[in-house]
Each structure stands twice: as C-alpha cells, then as structure tokens.
MIZA-445883 format. One record per residue (C-alpha): residue number from 1; x, y, z. Coordinates in steps of 0.1 Angstrom, whole numbers, plus 5000, padded with zeros to 4 digits. Example, Ala and Ser with C-alpha at 12.3 -4.5 7.8 and 13.67 -1.06 7.14 Angstrom:
REM residues 2
REC  num    xx    yy    zz
REC    1  5123  4955  5078
REC    2  5137  4989  5071
END
This chain:
REM residues 672
REC  num    xx    yy    zz
REC    1  7032  3320  3549
REC    2  6993  3312  3551
REC    3  6992  3329  3592
REC    4  7014  3358  3584
REC    5  6987  3367  3552
REC    6  6960  3360  3576
REC    7  6975  3385  3600
REC    8  6980  3411  3574
REC    9  6944  3407  3561
REC   10  6932  3412  3595
REC   11  6952  3443  3601
REC   12  6938  3457  3570
REC   13  6904  3447  3581
REC   14  6906  3465  3614
REC   15  6918  3494  3597
REC   16  6901  3501  3568
REC   17  6919  3532  3555
REC   18  6954  3510  3560
REC   19  6973  3508  3528
REC   20  7004  3496  3521
REC   21  7030  3514  3506
REC   22  7037  3512  3468
REC   23  7069  3508  3453
REC   24  7069  3537  3436
REC   25  7068  3556  3471
REC   26  7097  3531  3484
REC   27  7114  3541  3455
REC   28  7113  3578  3461
REC   29  7117  3576  3497
REC   30  7152  3560  3489
REC   31  7162  3584  3459
REC   32  7151  3615  3486
REC   33  7173  3601  3509
REC   34  7205  3592  3481
REC   35  7200  3630  3472
REC   36  7199  3642  3508
REC   37  7231  3621  3517
REC   38  7254  3628  3482
REC   39  7249  3664  3491
REC   40  7258  3665  3525
REC   41  7290  3645  3513
REC   42  7295  3669  3483
REC   43  7289  3700  3506
REC   44  7319  3687  3528
REC   45  7341  3678  3497
REC   46  7336  3712  3485
REC   47  7340  3728  3517
REC   48  7371  3709  3519
REC   49  7388  3725  3489
REC   50  7376  3757  3496
REC   51  7405  3759  3524
REC   52  7429  3741  3497
REC   53  7431  3709  3506
REC   54  7411  3678  3504
REC   55  7391  3657  3530
REC   56  7411  3636  3554
REC   57  7416  3598  3544
REC   58  7403  3589  3582
REC   59  7368  3609  3570
REC   60  7360  3589  3542
REC   61  7376  3557  3561
REC   62  7350  3567  3587
REC   63  7320  3570  3561
REC   64  7326  3537  3547
REC   65  7327  3517  3579
REC   66  7293  3533  3592
REC   67  7279  3523  3553
REC   68  7288  3491  3567
REC   69  7267  3495  3597
REC   70  7239  3505  3580
REC   71  7240  3475  3553
REC   72  7237  3454  3584
REC   73  7210  3472  3596
REC   74  7191  3468  3562
REC   75  7200  3434  3560
REC   76  7195  3419  3595
REC   77  7171  3445  3609
REC   78  7172  3457  3650
REC   79  7155  3427  3663
REC   80  7187  3405  3661
REC   81  7219  3407  3685
REC   82  7248  3402  3661
REC   83  7280  3385  3667
REC   84  7312  3404  3660
REC   85  7334  3378  3673
REC   86  7360  3355  3659
REC   87  7333  3334  3638
REC   88  7304  3352  3643
REC   89  7278  3352  3616
REC   90  7278  3396  3609
REC   91  7319  3393  3614
REC   92  7325  3366  3586
REC   93  7297  3380  3559
REC   94  7312  3416  3565
REC   95  7349  3401  3553
REC   96  7333  3382  3526
REC   97  7322  3411  3516
REC   98  7353  3431  3515
REC   99  7355  3446  3547
REC  100  7390  3449  3570
REC  101  7396  3435  3601
REC  102  7407  3466  3612
REC  103  7372  3479  3603
REC  104  7352  3457  3626
REC  105  7355  3474  3659
REC  106  7341  3505  3641
REC  107  7314  3489  3625
REC  108  7302  3469  3655
REC  109  7300  3500  3677
REC  110  7280  3520  3650
REC  111  7258  3493  3644
REC  112  7248  3486  3681
REC  113  7242  3525  3687
REC  114  7220  3528  3655
REC  115  7205  3493  3667
REC  116  7200  3505  3702
REC  117  7185  3541  3692
REC  118  7156  3521  3670
REC  119  7146  3499  3698
REC  120  7142  3530  3717
REC  121  7121  3549  3691
REC  122  7100  3516  3690
REC  123  7093  3511  3725
REC  124  7082  3551  3725
REC  125  7113  3558  3745
REC  126  7127  3584  3724
REC  127  7122  3600  3693
REC  128  7159  3601  3678
REC  129  7168  3624  3648
REC  130  7171  3591  3626
REC  131  7133  3587  3631
REC  132  7125  3620  3626
REC  133  7141  3617  3594
REC  134  7122  3585  3587
REC  135  7088  3601  3592
REC  136  7101  3634  3573
REC  137  7109  3610  3544
REC  138  7072  3591  3547
REC  139  7053  3623  3545
REC  140  7073  3635  3515
REC  141  7059  3610  3497
REC  142  7023  3606  3513
REC  143  7029  3576  3530
REC  144  7010  3572  3569
REC  145  7028  3564  3596
REC  146  7017  3526  3601
REC  147  7039  3499  3612
REC  148  7046  3482  3585
REC  149  7050  3511  3561
REC  150  7074  3525  3589
REC  151  7099  3496  3588
REC  152  7095  3498  3551
REC  153  7105  3532  3551
REC  154  7134  3524  3573
REC  155  7147  3496  3554
REC  156  7149  3520  3524
REC  157  7168  3543  3542
REC  158  7193  3521  3555
REC  159  7201  3505  3519
REC  160  7202  3541  3507
REC  161  7227  3558  3532
REC  162  7247  3526  3529
REC  163  7250  3527  3491
REC  164  7258  3567  3499
REC  165  7285  3561  3520
REC  166  7301  3535  3503
REC  167  7302  3553  3473
REC  168  7319  3586  3489
REC  169  7350  3558  3502
REC  170  7365  3566  3467
REC  171  7399  3586  3474
REC  172  7396  3621  3456
REC  173  7434  3624  3455
REC  174  7431  3612  3418
REC  175  7405  3628  3404
REC  176  7388  3611  3374
REC  177  7388  3631  3345
REC  178  7372  3610  3318
REC  179  7337  3601  3332
REC  180  7331  3583  3297
REC  181  7319  3548  3283
REC  182  7353  3533  3289
REC  183  7349  3539  3323
REC  184  7312  3531  3331
REC  185  7325  3499  3308
REC  186  7353  3490  3338
REC  187  7327  3497  3370
REC  188  7305  3470  3354
REC  189  7337  3444  3356
REC  190  7343  3457  3392
REC  191  7313  3453  3408
REC  192  7311  3413  3424
REC  193  7288  3406  3447
REC  194  7297  3389  3480
REC  195  7280  3356  3497
REC  196  7245  3362  3504
REC  197  7246  3364  3545
REC  198  7226  3336  3563
REC  199  7187  3340  3569
REC  200  7187  3377  3583
REC  201  7153  3390  3599
REC  202  7129  3408  3579
REC  203  7099  3428  3583
REC  204  7078  3392  3590
REC  205  7106  3372  3605
REC  206  7114  3352  3571
REC  207  7119  3318  3573
REC  208  7148  3294  3564
REC  209  7150  3293  3529
REC  210  7134  3329  3519
REC  211  7153  3355  3499
REC  212  7172  3377  3516
REC  213  7191  3408  3508
REC  214  7227  3408  3499
REC  215  7259  3428  3515
REC  216  7279  3440  3484
REC  217  7300  3466  3481
REC  218  7281  3494  3456
REC  219  7307  3513  3430
REC  220  7300  3548  3433
REC  221  7279  3551  3397
REC  222  7255  3523  3406
REC  223  7231  3519  3427
REC  224  7198  3494  3431
REC  225  7167  3495  3451
REC  226  7152  3464  3460
REC  227  7117  3489  3462
REC  228  7118  3492  3422
REC  229  7123  3450  3406
REC  230  7131  3463  3371
REC  231  7163  3475  3393
REC  232  7171  3449  3412
REC  233  7195  3421  3411
REC  234  7181  3386  3418
REC  235  7176  3379  3456
REC  236  7195  3352  3460
REC  237  7232  3352  3449
REC  238  7251  3323  3440
REC  239  7294  3329  3455
REC  240  7314  3343  3426
REC  241  7280  3352  3403
REC  242  7282  3389  3387
REC  243  7257  3415  3384
REC  244  7247  3439  3356
REC  245  7250  3474  3368
REC  246  7216  3493  3374
REC  247  7210  3530  3372
REC  248  7202  3542  3409
REC  249  7168  3557  3411
REC  250  7179  3587  3424
REC  251  7193  3594  3389
REC  252  7165  3578  3370
REC  253  7134  3592  3391
REC  254  7132  3630  3386
REC  255  7159  3626  3352
REC  256  7148  3653  3327
REC  257  7135  3675  3357
REC  258  7154  3709  3368
REC  259  7152  3722  3405
REC  260  7129  3748  3406
REC  261  7134  3789  3417
REC  262  7114  3797  3447
REC  263  7104  3833  3448
REC  264  7114  3852  3483
REC  265  7076  3852  3480
REC  266  7067  3819  3491
REC  267  7093  3818  3519
REC  268  7064  3821  3542
REC  269  7043  3790  3528
REC  270  7073  3767  3528
REC  271  7085  3775  3565
REC  272  7046  3765  3572
REC  273  7051  3733  3558
REC  274  7084  3728  3575
REC  275  7070  3735  3605
REC  276  7037  3712  3594
REC  277  7066  3685  3593
REC  278  7078  3688  3629
REC  279  7049  3694  3643
REC  280  7054  3662  3664
REC  281  7086  3677  3677
REC  282  7086  3714  3680
REC  283  7072  3732  3704
REC  284  7056  3765  3697
REC  285  7083  3789  3707
REC  286  7106  3768  3682
REC  287  7082  3772  3651
REC  288  7074  3810  3662
REC  289  7114  3814  3660
REC  290  7118  3797  3627
REC  291  7091  3821  3611
REC  292  7109  3853  3625
REC  293  7143  3837  3613
REC  294  7130  3833  3581
REC  295  7114  3867  3582
REC  296  7144  3884  3593
REC  297  7169  3859  3566
REC  298  7144  3870  3539
REC  299  7146  3906  3547
REC  300  7186  3903  3540
REC  301  7178  3889  3509
REC  302  7157  3915  3498
REC  303  7181  3944  3510
REC  304  7207  3925  3488
REC  305  7182  3927  3455
REC  306  7177  3885  3459
REC  307  7145  3876  3443
REC  308  7148  3837  3443
REC  309  7161  3810  3463
REC  310  7184  3802  3432
REC  311  7202  3835  3438
REC  312  7211  3828  3475
REC  313  7248  3829  3480
REC  314  7271  3821  3514
REC  315  7274  3858  3511
REC  316  7242  3861  3520
REC  317  7244  3835  3551
REC  318  7276  3860  3559
REC  319  7255  3891  3557
REC  320  7227  3871  3579
REC  321  7254  3866  3607
REC  322  7268  3899  3609
REC  323  7231  3916  3612
REC  324  7226  3898  3646
REC  325  7262  3914  3657
REC  326  7245  3953  3653
REC  327  7208  3947  3661
REC  328  7195  3953  3700
REC  329  7196  3924  3717
REC  330  7160  3927  3729
REC  331  7143  3941  3693
REC  332  7122  3911  3692
REC  333  7100  3926  3724
REC  334  7095  3960  3702
REC  335  7065  3952  3674
REC  336  7077  3989  3662
REC  337  7111  3974  3658
REC  338  7094  3942  3642
REC  339  7079  3963  3617
REC  340  7112  3974  3606
REC  341  7137  3961  3573
REC  342  7166  3948  3586
REC  343  7189  3980  3572
REC  344  7162  4002  3592
REC  345  7168  3981  3621
REC  346  7207  3982  3621
REC  347  7203  4017  3622
REC  348  7177  4025  3649
REC  349  7200  4003  3673
REC  350  7229  4020  3665
REC  351  7209  4054  3670
REC  352  7197  4039  3706
REC  353  7228  4028  3717
REC  354  7242  4062  3709
REC  355  7218  4082  3732
REC  356  7224  4060  3757
REC  357  7262  4066  3756
REC  358  7259  4102  3758
REC  359  7236  4097  3788
REC  360  7265  4080  3805
REC  361  7249  4045  3798
REC  362  7264  4015  3784
REC  363  7240  3997  3759
REC  364  7255  3966  3741
REC  365  7243  3956  3704
REC  366  7243  3922  3692
REC  367  7223  3888  3701
REC  368  7238  3862  3729
REC  369  7263  3834  3709
REC  370  7236  3809  3724
REC  371  7208  3830  3702
REC  372  7228  3834  3673
REC  373  7236  3799  3676
REC  374  7198  3791  3677
REC  375  7193  3810  3649
REC  376  7214  3800  3622
REC  377  7204  3764  3633
REC  378  7171  3771  3622
REC  379  7185  3784  3590
REC  380  7198  3754  3583
REC  381  7164  3735  3587
REC  382  7149  3758  3565
REC  383  7173  3754  3535
REC  384  7173  3720  3536
REC  385  7137  3717  3536
REC  386  7138  3737  3505
REC  387  7165  3719  3490
REC  388  7143  3685  3499
REC  389  7112  3702  3484
REC  390  7134  3702  3450
REC  391  7140  3741  3452
REC  392  7171  3760  3439
REC  393  7198  3767  3469
REC  394  7237  3767  3461
REC  395  7256  3752  3487
REC  396  7262  3772  3522
REC  397  7281  3764  3552
REC  398  7283  3779  3588
REC  399  7319  3770  3594
REC  400  7332  3805  3608
REC  401  7301  3821  3613
REC  402  7282  3795  3639
REC  403  7299  3812  3680
REC  404  7310  3778  3696
REC  405  7292  3760  3723
REC  406  7307  3764  3751
REC  407  7320  3739  3771
REC  408  7300  3725  3800
REC  409  7320  3736  3828
REC  410  7315  3775  3815
REC  411  7277  3765  3809
REC  412  7283  3756  3851
REC  413  7291  3791  3856
REC  414  7267  3807  3833
REC  415  7232  3802  3855
REC  416  7226  3811  3885
REC  417  7220  3788  3910
REC  418  7201  3810  3940
REC  419  7206  3795  3975
REC  420  7173  3793  4001
REC  421  7187  3821  4022
REC  422  7193  3842  3986
REC  423  7155  3830  3981
REC  424  7140  3836  4010
REC  425  7134  3875  4005
REC  426  7114  3871  3982
REC  427  7087  3858  3999
REC  428  7085  3892  4022
REC  429  7067  3910  3991
REC  430  7031  3920  3992
REC  431  7020  3894  3968
REC  432  7028  3871  4000
REC  433  7026  3892  4029
REC  434  6993  3912  4018
REC  435  6986  3938  3994
REC  436  6967  3966  3986
REC  437  6940  3955  3961
REC  438  6943  3927  3932
REC  439  6950  3951  3910
REC  440  6980  3967  3925
REC  441  7004  3939  3939
REC  442  7031  3955  3947
REC  443  7018  3981  3974
REC  444  7015  3971  4009
REC  445  6982  3958  4023
REC  446  6956  3938  4042
REC  447  6942  3912  4016
REC  448  6960  3884  4001
REC  449  6950  3865  3970
REC  450  6953  3832  3960
REC  451  6965  3830  3926
REC  452  6993  3821  3900
REC  453  7016  3849  3916
REC  454  7008  3830  3950
REC  455  7015  3795  3942
REC  456  7038  3793  3918
REC  457  7067  3810  3931
REC  458  7067  3782  3956
REC  459  7062  3752  3932
REC  460  7093  3764  3913
REC  461  7113  3769  3948
REC  462  7102  3737  3963
REC  463  7101  3713  3931
REC  464  7121  3728  3911
REC  465  7101  3722  3880
REC  466  7102  3743  3844
REC  467  7078  3771  3839
REC  468  7052  3759  3816
REC  469  7050  3723  3832
REC  470  7033  3740  3864
REC  471  7017  3772  3850
REC  472  6993  3751  3826
REC  473  6985  3726  3850
REC  474  6949  3715  3850
REC  475  6928  3712  3883
REC  476  6922  3676  3878
REC  477  6960  3672  3879
REC  478  6963  3675  3913
REC  479  6952  3645  3931
REC  480  6955  3616  3958
REC  481  6977  3588  3948
REC  482  6993  3561  3973
REC  483  6983  3581  4004
REC  484  7001  3613  3992
REC  485  6988  3645  3981
REC  486  7002  3648  3940
REC  487  7009  3665  3911
REC  488  7004  3650  3879
REC  489  7030  3666  3848
REC  490  7016  3655  3810
REC  491  7004  3668  3781
REC  492  6972  3686  3784
REC  493  6949  3702  3762
REC  494  6966  3737  3766
REC  495  7002  3732  3773
REC  496  7029  3701  3761
REC  497  7059  3687  3780
REC  498  7096  3687  3767
REC  499  7102  3649  3763
REC  500  7089  3616  3779
REC  501  7109  3619  3809
REC  502  7089  3655  3816
REC  503  7056  3627  3826
REC  504  7060  3621  3859
REC  505  7041  3621  3892
REC  506  7055  3648  3920
REC  507  7044  3648  3954
REC  508  7033  3682  3968
REC  509  7054  3700  3989
REC  510  7040  3701  4028
REC  511  7044  3740  4030
REC  512  7016  3740  4002
REC  513  6994  3718  4019
REC  514  6997  3742  4051
REC  515  6989  3774  4031
REC  516  6955  3759  4019
REC  517  6967  3752  3985
REC  518  6939  3721  3987
REC  519  6915  3741  3996
REC  520  6924  3768  3966
REC  521  6917  3735  3943
REC  522  6887  3729  3956
REC  523  6872  3758  3952
REC  524  6883  3763  3915
REC  525  6867  3728  3912
REC  526  6835  3748  3927
REC  527  6834  3774  3901
REC  528  6836  3753  3874
REC  529  6870  3762  3868
REC  530  6895  3736  3845
REC  531  6926  3755  3847
REC  532  6943  3759  3876
REC  533  6957  3791  3874
REC  534  6928  3804  3851
REC  535  6941  3843  3854
REC  536  6970  3833  3828
REC  537  6949  3823  3801
REC  538  6926  3844  3776
REC  539  6896  3837  3758
REC  540  6909  3862  3727
REC  541  6936  3843  3718
REC  542  6941  3812  3698
REC  543  6974  3799  3717
REC  544  6982  3808  3753
REC  545  7019  3806  3769
REC  546  7007  3807  3805
REC  547  7047  3805  3813
REC  548  7052  3838  3796
REC  549  7021  3855  3812
REC  550  7031  3843  3847
REC  551  7065  3860  3843
REC  552  7050  3891  3827
REC  553  7025  3894  3860
REC  554  7053  3883  3887
REC  555  7087  3890  3877
REC  556  7081  3929  3872
REC  557  7064  3933  3906
REC  558  7091  3908  3922
REC  559  7119  3936  3911
REC  560  7102  3965  3915
REC  561  7096  3955  3954
REC  562  7133  3938  3961
REC  563  7160  3960  3962
REC  564  7186  3948  3949
REC  565  7162  3928  3921
REC  566  7161  3895  3910
REC  567  7184  3876  3898
REC  568  7193  3866  3853
REC  569  7164  3841  3845
REC  570  7148  3846  3877
REC  571  7120  3814  3873
REC  572  7150  3795  3858
REC  573  7173  3798  3884
REC  574  7149  3786  3908
REC  575  7148  3756  3892
REC  576  7186  3757  3892
REC  577  7187  3762  3928
REC  578  7167  3736  3938
REC  579  7186  3708  3921
REC  580  7217  3728  3938
REC  581  7203  3724  3970
REC  582  7196  3690  3970
REC  583  7229  3679  3955
REC  584  7249  3698  3984
REC  585  7223  3680  4009
REC  586  7237  3648  3994
REC  587  7208  3634  3973
REC  588  7219  3613  3944
REC  589  7218  3629  3907
REC  590  7192  3600  3894
REC  591  7169  3609  3921
REC  592  7178  3647  3915
REC  593  7169  3641  3878
REC  594  7138  3622  3886
REC  595  7122  3655  3904
REC  596  7134  3677  3876
REC  597  7120  3653  3847
REC  598  7152  3650  3831
REC  599  7168  3615  3817
REC  600  7202  3606  3833
REC  601  7232  3592  3815
REC  602  7236  3559  3828
REC  603  7229  3526  3820
REC  604  7211  3521  3856
REC  605  7187  3554  3850
REC  606  7179  3551  3813
REC  607  7176  3513  3809
REC  608  7172  3492  3843
REC  609  7152  3515  3869
REC  610  7120  3531  3870
REC  611  7118  3564  3879
REC  612  7117  3572  3918
REC  613  7078  3566  3938
REC  614  7060  3589  3956
REC  615  7070  3581  3994
REC  616  7108  3586  3985
REC  617  7099  3618  3964
REC  618  7082  3630  3994
REC  619  7112  3624  4015
REC  620  7136  3642  3988
REC  621  7120  3675  3990
REC  622  7116  3677  4023
REC  623  7157  3680  4024
REC  624  7149  3718  4010
REC  625  7150  3743  4039
REC  626  7116  3759  4047
REC  627  7116  3795  4037
REC  628  7083  3802  4037
REC  629  7074  3794  4077
REC  630  7066  3835  4083
REC  631  7035  3831  4062
REC  632  7003  3828  4079
REC  633  6976  3807  4065
REC  634  6946  3829  4051
REC  635  6914  3818  4042
REC  636  6910  3817  4002
REC  637  6905  3846  3984
REC  638  6903  3841  3946
REC  639  6914  3873  3924
REC  640  6879  3892  3912
REC  641  6878  3879  3876
REC  642  6883  3847  3888
REC  643  6860  3843  3913
REC  644  6831  3858  3886
REC  645  6847  3833  3857
REC  646  6853  3863  3836
REC  647  6887  3871  3815
REC  648  6915  3889  3834
REC  649  6922  3925  3829
REC  650  6953  3921  3803
REC  651  6932  3898  3781
REC  652  6929  3912  3748
REC  653  6951  3944  3752
REC  654  6979  3954  3742
REC  655  7010  3955  3760
REC  656  7011  3982  3788
REC  657  6971  3987  3788
REC  658  6966  3966  3812
REC  659  6939  3972  3845
REC  660  6917  3995  3830
REC  661  6933  4015  3807
REC  662  6907  4028  3785
REC  663  6928  4030  3752
REC  664  6931  3992  3752
REC  665  6915  3981  3719
REC  666  6891  3949  3724
REC  667  6893  3922  3710
REC  668  6877  3906  3674
REC  669  6874  3875  3684
REC  670  6842  3872  3713
REC  671  6849  3848  3739
REC  672  6830  3814  3740
END
C-alpha cells in the first residue's frame, strides 16, 4: 500500500495541476449514463408500443446478458483474461449471481469484445465509440483526461450500463399498475445479493483480502453507486446477507430540477458546444456538416411555428426528411440559395427544375440517400446532445425515415474504378504537355509549370491516397529513408489524417523522380516554403482546405480539355482505380490496405503484423503500369506567385472572381 501511495504522490508532484476525481463528479457520471441508457431503452419501448406490439422477449434477454457482461467488466476490469469454462471463476460468479447456463456464451462473447476494444483504446490503437462516450461524460463533469480519472469514469459507466440493462430486462407484457408503497416493500425483499467473486483487478491491482465489488442483479426500482458511500452497500458481503435498497443517484441527483426549454436562438451556441465535445474525433468537414444541418432544421422548426426545444415533435423530424426530397442536390454551393428560408429554397428548387424541364433538360430534385443518412445522423447527435445537456427534447425516431444503407455488393458497383488505359488521356491535357501561361492552364503552349496540378494527379494515380493526404503535405515530409525517397503521411499543422492507420510512409514513385519532383522540393526549400503545394493555401483564411482547392483548380480544366469529360468523383476514383489495378495484378488485399492507409479486418492485419516496409511497397507500386512515360522532364518552373512568395490569385476572392477580376473584394484580414 505504501508503494502505491508513493507512486500516486510522485504522479501528483510531477503534474501539479492533476486532481483526482471527486465523489460528486463520479456520482454525476453514473447518473448521466443511467439516464441516457434508460432513455434509449424507453425510446425502444415507446416505438414498439406505437406499432401496437411490445419488444421481442429475445431483445430483453439480450439486454440482460449484455448487462451481465458490463457487470463483469466493472468487477474484474479489462486486464485479466477470464475463464468461462466449467469451473471457471467468471462462470461460477455469474451462475451464483443469477445468470443462466444458456446465458454464458453470449455474455462471454460480449465481455471479450468490449475488453478487446478497451485494451485497444488504452494502447492508442483505436478511439472506439465507448471511449468517446467516456471522454464526453468526463467533459460534462469537468474532469481532465488523466489515466486514473479515465479508469474511474470507465468503472462508473460500466456500472451504470449494467444497472440500466439488468433493470430493463423485466417483462413488460404484464405492466405494473400500482407503483405504491406495497410494491416498494416487495422490491426490498427481492434484492438478495450473491457471493462476491474472488479478487478481481481494481484500479491499482488490489491485493488479497481487499474489498471488491459485488455481482448483484439490481431490481428496476433501485440502483447504487460506489462513488457515493452514503448510498452503497458494504464492500464485502457474506453469502446470504441481505442489503437495504437504496435510491438511485440518477433519481436523487437532479431531484426537484426540471429540464429546460432551449429557444431556437440558442441552437447555434449548443451546436458549437457539441462540436467542441467532439473536436478530437471530428474533421472540419464533419463540424461544418453539423452546423449546416442544425441551421436547416432550425429553419424547418421556424416554418412550423416552433419556438423552443420542448415543442419539437416527430412531425418536425419527418418534415425535415421531406424537405431533403424537394431541394436541389447542390444547393449548398450557392450563397444565394443558402440564404433562403426552407420554404423559399423548396420553391426556388421547384422553379429551376420546371425551367430546365421546359428547355428539355432533366433535373433531379432531392439529396442522395447517403447524404440524407449523414444529415439524419448529425441530427441524432445534436438532439442527443440537447437531451444530455438537460434541455427538454421529446422522443423522436428515424425508423422509416432514414434511407437504407446499400449492401456491400451495391456499394462496389457505385464507385467508378478507372483502369490505367482510361486514365492515360488525362495526361495529354496542356497542364502536363505544355500550356500557354500560368493563368490559362487549359490553353496549349510551350510552358510547363511544376505545381499541384502537375504532380498531385500522378501521386493519386501511382499511390492511391486520399485527396487531403497529399494536398496538405509539408516540404519536410518528403525525405530519404532506408535508401528510398519517401513521403511521410501524418497529421501536421495544416490538416489532420483520417485515422491511426492513415499514418504511414510511402515510397515516391519512380515516375515522379524522373519528372524532377525532388528538384521541385529543393527549389521550394530554397525559397523558404513550408508547404509542398503553397498555391493551395490562402493567408487570408483561418482554415484552408487544400484538397478542395486542388479540386477547384484542376477538375474544371480537365473536364474542359477532355472530350468525354471525367468520371464521377474523379480524384477519389483514382484511389479506387489504383486499388483495383493492384488487385487484378495479384497483390494481396493486406498490402493494398497498407498502401491505401486502411486497416484490414483479419487478426493477422490488426494484431500480429506491422504495415509493409518501404522496400516491399516500392516493388508493389511498381506493378502499376507507367502511363506518363510520354512526358519529358523539364527544368523546374514554379507558378509566378509561388516563385515570388505571394498569395495565389484566388486568395481572398469570391467564387468566379479569380485571375485578375477587378471586382474581387479584398480581404479584411492582412496576410502575415
């Protein structure tokens, strides 16, 4: 004990601002999680009642079995591998506590799955939905994310989920109508604890004889939290000893406090809080999507005369879904359309569709199913955030409204996978063969400018990476490693990466070496540039999206120069085409996933092996056919604004005002 206390004291001394979680904070975490779980369960019950049925008994059986799995995680933690075989400690503890023999396989599988996810989180390999829930609860009660406080919060959440799920397993087919004192007296008789399991691992690896939590199936009317000693039974319980039922912290913590109605004018503030809660999990694009969705939903609510969150009904969720069916798919690209009210946007969309139809054109109104799914998912996040923030939000469901997710077989058919011979004509446009000037990339000429539009399409073609991964590269991320020129893809000061497996080292394709890519990098270093493609960034913007800027610079020029245009989602299609070409060449899925920055699904890929090394990857990418061999190496010529370290012509100007349009509005913010 002295050694453990000394270690804790040393940690506090090394981190002066470190502070252990208080009992009140842990109690609040428990209460918040219990409330959230009960609301989810109640929502399922209400949805079943609306359809004239009750939830399937098998679903409640699953609730009960998952509850037992959480009870095990609370008691034993995740470090120890439990045995569920005949005579195993976990099996015997479950049977003694009231679980059935038929429950054991499901409980074991659930326990193992949750345990592996938690261990992966602790090793930093993943950031699972459970970990995001833990961090959200800690943020709600003002806890810093330290190892000790995180463990304490995890224990409270496991205990809360176990309590709620085990309580929900009662059969609702015979509803209780009294709810009076006699029923509560009966509940006290029914709560009989089971023998405590032997020596589970606690937060500091407790020794033999120390107190351990009990495995007790809780009655729906009671719940206890060890975070609150006043409401907790004794830590060690003898077999057969009865405990006194204690009111749940979820019911006592907010006693006498009613939920608040949030006026629509407060939605903007709350959506920013939601984004802040998820800042480590969401990309900027995701945050922007959530803002847009909340703005649209607020417009629908205003259209229906809603003034605060307590007046939101299922009718308004359905109205939002119908709104998506009657607007232009690309409405978000137009500042004028974005400024319209929800009713005005539908009317303008209908008017444009009618005009195009009169001209013989066919325009399809309505957003794509995948976009609608994303919007409804964001709405779900927002409404849950309001409810968790103690605002009044009535029940809602997306059942029957959310478009179905297409089967994997259909997804494969939806994305174009251009073959090398289909991509080859792309490299005959003036950007690669010679253009008239820097300002006229679509006109043929004698000048070759080495820039993002010249090198990025080759990187996407020969390496198949994501758009922002290469568009947001820094000069220092092109390096020599183990005798190979390589590109380091990692999070940097201008962009994030999608996930942990996106962090990787890729060999530089030989074709880019032949076409003077290294000389291009050295020239940027001489000029003092930090960005590999500086023309994709504006000093006037707080946030730059280099991938989006490249798309706007390159794709319209390519579509104009190619007689048949480009395929759908052209940059992402290059990524799909790269993977498909390697697969057809006999390369294994695991190697393709290593190159592409995806995590495989097999045990070998996720646990037992490291990503393929540079030497192997160099051999693999060489299997992709050379389709730029007709291009001749040219002396490095940078774009004039890059050569003179000036902002690009588009910087600070509105869409459509690029390259010398005098009407462009100057930025308010001065470049640094």
